[in-house]
C-alpha positions in Angstrom: 211.1 -123.4 95.1 210.9 -119.5 93.6 212.7 -119.2 90.5 214.5 -116.0 89.0 213.0 -114.4 85.8 215.4 -113.2 83.9 218.1 -115.1 81.2 221.0 -114.0 83.4 220.2 -115.9 86.2 219.9 -119.2 83.7 215.9 -119.0 83.6 214.2 -117.2 80.6 212.2 -114.3 80.7 208.5 -114.7 81.0 208.3 -116.7 84.2 207.1 -116.0 87.3 209.5 -115.2 89.6 207.0 -116.4 92.4 206.6 -120.1 90.5 207.7 -123.1 91.3 210.8 -124.5 88.6 210.0 -128.5 88.3 212.1 -129.3 85.5 214.9 -127.5 83.6 215.4 -127.5 79.4 219.1 -128.8 78.2 221.2 -127.5 75.8 224.7 -128.4 74.4 227.6 -126.9 76.1 230.5 -124.6 74.2 233.1 -122.8 75.6 236.0 -120.8 74.2 238.9 -118.2 74.9 241.6 -118.7 77.7 242.1 -122.8 78.5 245.7 -122.4 80.5 243.9 -124.5 83.4 241.9 -126.6 81.4 238.6 -124.6 82.1 237.4 -125.0 78.8 236.6 -128.6 79.5 237.7 -130.0 76.1 240.5 -132.5 77.5 243.2 -130.1 77.0 245.0 -127.2 78.8 248.3 -124.9 79.2 249.7 -122.3 77.2 248.8 -122.3 73.8 246.0 -124.3 73.6 243.7 -121.1 73.8 240.2 -121.4 71.5 239.5 -118.5 69.7 236.0 -120.1 68.3 233.3 -121.9 70.4 234.4 -125.5 70.9 231.6 -128.2 72.2 232.0 -129.6 75.5 232.0 -133.2 75.3 228.9 -134.6 73.1 226.2 -134.6 75.8 223.0 -132.6 75.9 222.6 -132.5 79.4 223.7 -129.2 80.2 220.9 -126.7 81.8 222.5 -123.6 84.0 226.5 -122.7 83.1 228.7 -120.8 85.7 232.4 -119.5 84.9 235.4 -118.4 87.6 238.7 -117.2 86.8 240.1 -120.1 85.6 237.3 -122.9 86.4 234.0 -123.4 85.0 231.1 -125.7 85.4 227.6 -126.4 84.7 224.4 -127.7 86.5 222.6 -130.6 84.4 219.0 -131.1 83.5 218.9 -134.1 86.5 220.4 -131.4 89.2 223.8 -132.1 89.4 226.7 -130.0 88.8 229.6 -130.8 87.1 233.2 -128.4 86.8 236.5 -128.2 85.4 239.3 -126.3 85.5 241.7 -124.9 88.4 241.4 -126.5 91.4 244.7 -125.1 93.3 242.3 -123.2 96.0 239.5 -125.7 96.2 237.0 -123.9 94.1 236.2 -126.9 92.0 234.1 -128.5 95.2 235.6 -131.9 94.7 237.4 -132.5 97.9 240.6 -132.2 96.4 243.2 -130.0 94.8 243.0 -131.4 91.2 242.7 -129.9 88.1 240.4 -131.2 85.3 240.4 -130.5 82.0 237.4 -132.4 81.4 234.0 -132.0 83.2 233.9 -134.3 86.5 230.7 -134.3 88.6 230.6 -133.0 91.7 229.3 -135.1 94.4 226.8 -137.2 93.7 223.7 -135.0 94.9 220.8 -134.0 92.1 219.5 -131.3 94.0 221.3 -128.4 92.7 219.3 -124.9 91.3 221.4 -122.2 90.7 225.3 -121.4 91.0 227.4 -118.5 90.6 230.9 -118.0 90.9 233.8 -115.5 91.8 237.3 -115.4 90.7 238.1 -118.6 93.0 235.1 -119.8 94.9 231.4 -120.5 94.3 228.1 -120.1 95.3 224.8 -122.3 94.8 221.2 -123.0 95.9 219.8 -126.1 96.0 216.5 -126.7 95.3 215.4 -126.9 99.2 216.2 -123.6 99.4 219.4 -123.9 100.9 222.8 -122.2 100.3 226.0 -123.6 99.8 229.7 -122.2 99.1 233.1 -123.2 98.3 236.5 -122.6 97.2 238.9 -119.8 98.4 238.1 -118.2 101.7 240.8 -115.8 102.6 238.2 -112.8 102.4 235.8 -114.8 104.2 233.7 -115.2 100.7 232.9 -118.3 101.7 230.4 -117.1 104.2 231.0 -120.1 106.9 232.4 -117.4 109.5 235.6 -117.9 108.8 238.8 -117.7 106.6 239.4 -121.5 105.9 239.6 -122.5 102.2 236.6 -125.1 101.7 237.7 -127.7 98.9 234.0 -129.4 99.2 230.3 -127.9 99.7 229.7 -126.0 103.1 226.3 -125.0 104.3 226.1 -121.4 105.1 223.5 -120.7 107.7 220.0 -122.8 108.3 217.9 -120.7 106.0 215.7 -122.7 103.2 214.4 -119.3 101.5 218.1 -118.5 99.4 217.8 -117.7 95.3 220.2 -115.9 93.7 223.5 -115.9 94.1 226.5 -114.1 92.3 230.2 -113.8 93.0 232.9 -111.2 92.6 236.9 -111.1 93.2 236.6 -111.7 97.2 232.3 -111.0 97.9 229.4 -113.1 97.7 225.8 -111.4 97.5 222.6 -113.7 97.5 218.8 -112.8 97.8 215.9 -114.5 99.8 212.7 -115.5 98.0 211.4 -112.4 100.5 213.2 -110.2 98.2 216.1 -109.8 100.9 219.7 -108.9 99.8 222.6 -110.4 101.7 226.2 -109.8 101.5 229.8 -111.1 102.6 233.8 -111.1 101.7 235.8 -108.4 100.7 234.8 -104.9 101.5 237.3 -102.5 101.2 235.6 -100.8 98.4 232.1 -100.6 100.0 231.2 -103.7 98.0 229.0 -105.6 100.6 226.6 -101.9 100.4 226.2 -102.0 104.4 227.7 -98.6 104.7 231.1 -99.7 105.9 234.4 -100.8 104.4 234.7 -103.9 106.7 234.8 -107.1 105.6 232.3 -109.7 106.8 232.6 -113.5 107.2 228.8 -114.3 107.7 225.9 -112.9 105.7 224.7 -109.4 106.6 222.1 -107.7 105.4 222.2 -104.9 102.9 219.9 -102.4 104.0 215.9 -103.1 104.9 214.7 -103.4 101.5 212.5 -106.2 100.5 212.1 -105.8 96.8 215.7 -106.8 95.2 215.2 -109.2 92.2 218.5 -109.5 90.0 222.0 -109.2 91.3 225.6 -109.1 89.7 229.3 -108.8 91.1 232.1 -107.2 89.0 235.3 -107.9 90.6 235.2 -105.1 93.5 231.6 -103.4 92.9 228.1 -105.1 93.1 224.8 -104.1 90.6 221.3 -104.9 91.7 217.9 -104.4 90.3 214.5 -104.2 92.2 211.1 -105.5 91.5 209.9 -101.9 90.1 212.8 -102.0 87.5 215.3 -99.6 89.5 218.9 -100.1 89.0 221.6 -99.7 91.9 225.2 -100.2 91.9 227.6 -99.6 94.9 231.4 -100.6 95.5 234.7 -99.5 93.6 234.2 -96.8 91.2 237.5 -95.6 89.4 236.6 -96.4 86.1 232.8 -95.4 86.3 231.8 -99.1 86.7 228.9 -97.7 89.0 226.9 -95.3 86.3 226.2 -93.0 88.0 228.3 -90.2 86.9 231.4 -90.1 89.4 234.3 -92.5 89.8 233.4 -92.4 93.9 233.6 -95.5 95.7 230.2 -96.4 97.0 229.3 -98.5 100.3 225.8 -98.3 100.1 223.4 -99.0 97.2 223.1 -95.6 94.6 220.1 -95.2 92.3 221.7 -95.0 89.1 219.7 -92.3 87.6 215.9 -92.3 87.7 214.5 -95.1 85.5 212.2 -98.3 86.4 213.1 -99.9 83.0 216.1 -101.6 83.9 216.4 -105.2 84.3 219.2 -107.8 84.4 222.9 -106.5 85.4 226.3 -107.8 85.0 228.8 -106.8 86.3 233.0 -107.5 84.6 236.7 -106.7 86.2 236.2 -102.9 86.2 232.8 -102.1 83.5 229.0 -102.9 84.1 226.3 -103.4 81.7 222.4 -103.9 82.1 219.3 -104.7 80.1 216.3 -103.1 79.9 212.6 -104.2 79.6 212.8 -102.6 76.3 215.2 -104.7 74.8 218.1 -102.8 74.6 221.8 -102.9 76.4 223.8 -100.4 78.1 227.1 -100.6 79.6 229.3 -98.1 81.7 232.4 -98.3 83.3 236.2 -98.7 81.9 236.8 -98.9 78.3 240.3 -99.7 77.3 239.7 -102.4 75.5 236.1 -101.8 74.0 234.6 -103.4 76.3 231.7 -101.1 76.3 230.9 -101.9 72.9 230.0 -98.3 71.6 233.3 -97.9 68.9 235.3 -96.0 71.2 237.9 -96.7 73.9 236.7 -94.2 76.1 235.8 -94.2 79.7 231.8 -93.7 80.8 230.6 -93.1 84.1 227.3 -93.1 83.2 225.3 -95.5 80.9 225.4 -95.7 77.2 223.5 -97.2 74.7 225.2 -100.2 72.8 224.1 -99.4 69.3 220.0 -98.9 68.7 218.8 -102.7 68.9 215.6 -103.6 70.6 216.4 -107.2 70.4 219.3 -108.0 73.2 217.8 -110.8 75.3 220.8 -111.7 77.5 224.0 -109.9 78.4 227.1 -111.2 80.7 230.6 -108.9 81.2 233.5 -111.0 81.5 237.0 -109.9 82.7 237.2 -106.9 80.3 234.8 -108.4 77.2 231.4 -108.7 77.1 229.1 -111.2 75.4 225.2 -111.2 74.6 222.7 -113.1 73.0 219.9 -111.5 70.6 216.2 -112.7 70.5 217.1 -114.8 67.1 219.6 -116.8 69.0 222.6 -115.0 67.6 225.9 -114.9 69.7 227.6 -111.5 70.1 231.1 -110.5 71.6 232.9 -107.3 71.8 235.9 -105.6 74.1 239.1 -107.7 74.8 240.3 -110.6 72.5 243.7 -111.8 74.0 242.6 -115.3 74.2 240.2 -115.5 71.6 237.4 -115.0 74.1 235.4 -113.1 71.5 235.0 -116.1 69.7 236.3 -114.6 66.3 238.5 -116.9 65.5 241.3 -114.7 66.0 243.1 -112.3 69.2 242.1 -108.8 67.8 240.0 -106.4 70.0 236.4 -105.3 69.0 234.9 -102.0 70.2 231.6 -102.8 68.7 229.4 -105.7 69.0 230.2 -108.4 66.3 228.8 -111.9 66.0 230.3 -115.1 66.8 229.8 -118.1 64.2 226.8 -118.1 62.7 224.6 -120.2 64.8 221.1 -119.0 65.6 220.4 -121.2 68.5 222.1 -119.8 71.5 220.0 -119.8 74.2 222.2 -119.2 77.9 225.3 -117.4 78.9 227.0 -118.0 81.7 227.9 -115.5 84.4 231.3 -114.5 84.2 232.6 -111.2 86.2 236.4 -112.6 86.5 236.6 -115.0 83.4 238.3 -115.2 80.0 236.5 -118.2 79.1 233.0 -117.8 78.5 230.7 -120.7 78.5 227.4 -121.0 76.4 224.2 -123.1 75.6 223.0 -124.0 72.5 220.3 -126.4 70.9 
């Protein structure tokens, strides 16, 4: 089964995208921020029990691939099982019930999960056999099974065995296949599916004819993706400039952002976006009300702006109104909104420039978290 070559999809840089993944590296799992529904997985939940600094989830060193939704989260383990925690009123944990869990519980008994990503209240996951499975809220067709029926346990989408990457937004889902095609389904009022319309789809439809899609990300109502030749494309809602094309005009088909061919791994937040380049720089664009662009201001940007001058960023992930990032030296940094302590600073102060989270130099992987205010990260 081919794997991604970027940390943003939970695989470290340097891997051949066409190579087969045979094992995971495992780490300790940490969480912080909003804990209203037990989404931190530390056995507590409710108002007033948020965590403003990273806390370890359990004591086991078994975690390989974290993912985070609006008020729930989870992780794949080194043995290919999935564990989930948090709110479950819409079946988003996939445990075949509607029970919230404030500590991780296993989703079924399967040991062949490879990769997963959550939207606001749904999750999509790929197995090692290349099949695609989804669960959770489905009012907008985001599950992709041709219905709008909520699913509280995983359902297979179609019969393809060539699925590779997944990403989820508020009510839409994206996935790539091993032959470089891109598919989308779900809510499409702003053109976030990229099919040239604003009509929702409850089953996967191919986005254009390109077969060179590599890395993808969803914001709340917008989508970003890079191609194998390093180009960055965006489409969907653009009211805050989160597409980065210099306008605030919504796009219902992919538009290339500039002419550069050095883009690497994109990430979408609620109304802002970020992307790394192959030179190790980080760039941001979109709404900046809370300083989430990290440029020291609260000014919206409709074109990419560089965050500082460093060339040592290895992974960057956008949350609801904040961004977290890991450097090549293993340090963790964050900026933007901090209402629930999601910047990990031990306080609730917003920051418009990167601030280091603690003193550890062993951070390895951040969860994709487009609608989350509770980051998850792995460390040695």
